C-alpha positions in Angstrom: 19.7 -30.9 -41.8 15.9 -29.7 -42.9 14.7 -31.6 -39.9 17.2 -30.5 -37.5 16.7 -26.8 -39.0 13.1 -27.0 -38.6 13.5 -28.7 -35.4 16.4 -25.6 -34.0 13.4 -22.7 -35.8 10.4 -24.5 -33.6 12.5 -25.4 -30.7 14.3 -21.5 -30.7 10.4 -20.3 -30.1 9.2 -23.0 -27.9 12.2 -21.5 -25.1 11.7 -17.9 -26.4 8.2 -18.6 -25.1 8.9 -20.1 -21.7 10.6 -17.5 -21.6 8.4 -14.9 -22.0 6.3 -16.9 -19.9 8.0 -17.2 -16.6 9.4 -13.2 -16.3 5.5 -13.0 -16.9 4.8 -15.3 -13.7 8.0 -13.7 -11.9 6.1 -10.4 -12.2 3.0 -11.4 -10.4 4.6 -13.4 -8.0 5.7 -12.7 -5.0 9.2 -12.4 -5.6 8.5 -9.8 -8.1 6.0 -7.8 -6.5 6.8 -8.5 -3.0 3.0 -8.6 -2.1 2.9 -10.9 0.8 6.2 -10.5 2.2 6.1 -9.2 5.7 9.5 -6.9 6.6 11.5 -7.5 9.7 12.2 -4.2 11.2 14.3 -3.6 14.3 11.1 -3.1 16.9 8.5 -6.0 15.9 5.8 -2.7 15.8 1.9 -4.6 15.1 -1.2 -3.4 14.3 -3.0 -5.7 15.2 -2.3 -5.0 18.6 -2.4 -1.0 17.8 -4.5 -0.6 15.6 -7.4 -3.7 15.9 -6.6 -3.6 19.5 -6.2 -0.7 21.0 -8.2 1.8 18.1 -5.4 4.1 17.5 -6.3 6.7 14.2 -4.0 6.0 11.4 -3.6 10.1 11.5 -2.5 9.9 15.2 1.0 7.8 13.4 0.9 9.4 9.9 -0.1 13.0 10.5 0.3 13.9 6.9 -1.5 11.4 5.0 -4.7 14.2 4.5 -2.5 16.6 3.1 0.4 15.7 1.7 1.5 13.6 -1.0 3.5 11.3 2.1 1.3 9.9 4.8 4.5 10.3 7.0 6.2 8.6 9.7 6.0 8.5 13.5 9.0 10.4 15.3 10.1 8.9 18.3 8.4 11.2 21.0 5.0 10.2 19.5 6.4 6.4 20.5 6.8 7.8 24.2 3.8 9.7 24.5 2.6 6.3 25.6 5.9 4.3 26.1 6.8 6.4 28.7 4.7 5.5 30.9 4.0 1.2 29.8 6.1 -1.1 28.8 8.8 1.0 29.9 11.4 -1.7 30.6 10.7 -4.2 27.8 13.4 -4.7 26.0 12.1 -4.8 22.6 11.9 -1.2 23.2 15.4 -0.3 24.0 15.5 1.1 20.5 12.7 3.3 21.4 14.6 4.0 23.7 16.9 4.6 22.9 15.8 7.1 19.4 14.4 8.9 21.8 17.5 10.1 24.5 20.0 10.1 22.2 17.4 12.2 19.2 18.4 9.3 15.9 15.2 8.9 14.1 14.3 4.9 13.9 15.7 3.5 10.6 12.7 1.0 9.6 12.6 -0.8 6.1 10.2 0.3 3.5 7.1 -1.9 2.9 5.8 -0.1 0.4 8.0 1.0 -1.9 6.9 2.2 -5.6 9.3 3.1 -8.5 11.1 6.0 -8.7 8.9 7.0 -12.0 5.9 7.0 -10.2 4.3 9.9 -8.7 1.7 8.7 -6.0 -0.2 11.2 -3.6 -1.7 9.8 -0.1 -3.7 13.1 0.3 -5.7 13.3 -3.4 -6.6 10.0 -2.4 -7.9 9.9 1.0 -9.7 13.4 0.7 -11.4 11.9 -2.8 -12.5 8.9 -0.7 -10.7 6.0 -1.5 -9.7 3.9 1.9 -6.6 2.7 3.1 -7.7 -0.4 3.4 -8.1 -0.4 -0.3 -4.6 0.1 -0.6 -3.0 -1.4 2.1 -5.7 -4.1 2.8 -6.4 -5.2 6.6 -3.7 -3.4 8.4 -5.4 -3.5 11.4 -5.2 -7.4 11.5 -1.4 -7.2 10.7 0.9 -7.6 13.6 3.6 -7.7 11.3 3.4 -5.4 8.1 3.3 -6.4 4.4 2.4 -4.7 1.2 -1.3 -6.1 0.8 -1.6 -5.5 -2.9 0.5 -5.7 -6.1 1.3 -2.2 -6.3 1.6 -3.5 -10.5 0.6 -0.2 -12.7 -2.8 -2.7 -14.0 -3.5 -2.6 -10.7 -3.6 0.8 -10.6 -5.4 1.2 -13.9 -8.1 -1.1 -12.5 -9.2 0.9 -10.1 -8.6 3.4 -12.1 -11.1 3.4 -14.7 -13.9 2.1 -12.1 -12.8 4.2 -9.2 -16.9 3.8 -8.3 -15.7 0.1 -7.2 -13.5 1.9 -4.6 -15.0 4.7 -3.4 -16.7 5.5 0.3 -17.9 8.5 2.1 -15.3 10.3 3.5 -15.9 9.7 6.8 -15.8 6.3 6.5 -12.1 6.2 4.5 -9.8 5.5 7.9 -12.5 2.7 9.1 -10.9 -0.8 8.5 -13.8 -2.5 9.4 -16.2 -0.9 6.9 -17.8 -3.5 4.5 -19.8 -2.0 1.5 -23.2 -1.8 0.9 -25.0 -3.4 -1.8 -25.2 -1.0 -3.7 -21.7 0.4 -3.9 -21.9 1.2 -7.4 -24.4 3.4 -6.8 -23.1 5.3 -4.2 -19.8 5.0 -5.8 -21.2 6.8 -8.6 -22.5 9.4 -6.7 -19.5 10.2 -4.6 -17.7 11.0 -8.7 -19.8 13.2 -8.3 -19.7 14.3 -5.1 -16.0 14.7 -4.7 -15.5 16.3 -8.0 -13.7 12.9 -9.8 -12.4 12.7 -13.3 -13.7 10.3 -15.7 -11.7 7.1 -16.9 -10.3 9.0 -19.7 -8.7 11.3 -17.5 -7.5 9.5 -14.9 -5.9 7.4 -17.2 -4.0 9.9 -19.1 -0.3 9.0 -18.4 1.1 11.8 -17.0 -1.4 11.0 -13.6 1.0 9.1 -12.4 3.8 9.6 -14.3 6.0 13.2 -14.6 
């Protein structure tokens, strides 16, 4: 009986540890974070084509990214600025034409979806020198849009603890081909002062993201 009691005790501990390990692995996997998972949209919009090939600036479609917490989704009229002239008979673009004619917005399956208790402001990041690619990856190389980063709290905190690693001049924020210079840390510290970025103690305060 003593042997059985010890075995059941150690067995329970091992099972508990295994369950904890599985939970930790799951939360960091694409199944838990949705990172790298491509969303099937009713219109197969390609950032690779529009941004990478045609060179369309992010702000042409995401018009509020510089002055609002939400980057904004383009109205169908924005799409039709071009597609009333090109690919006018394409079956793939029929939902776009129908949306424009019926004055009903297209319904997109959201790719980046933070929990309701997390506050994120696009404008503050853009105006402080955080490039789009730092969070969204090389969107200009994505034929189908997917979440590039895990969005786990530890990922956010890593940047808030060391913002100098990611900062770039404001003029380069929307440049997808921007490459960090060899003196990135030195540049980042300089930009922190120039853009009046708070120290890591304040940036990692709970109230910054949870309000």
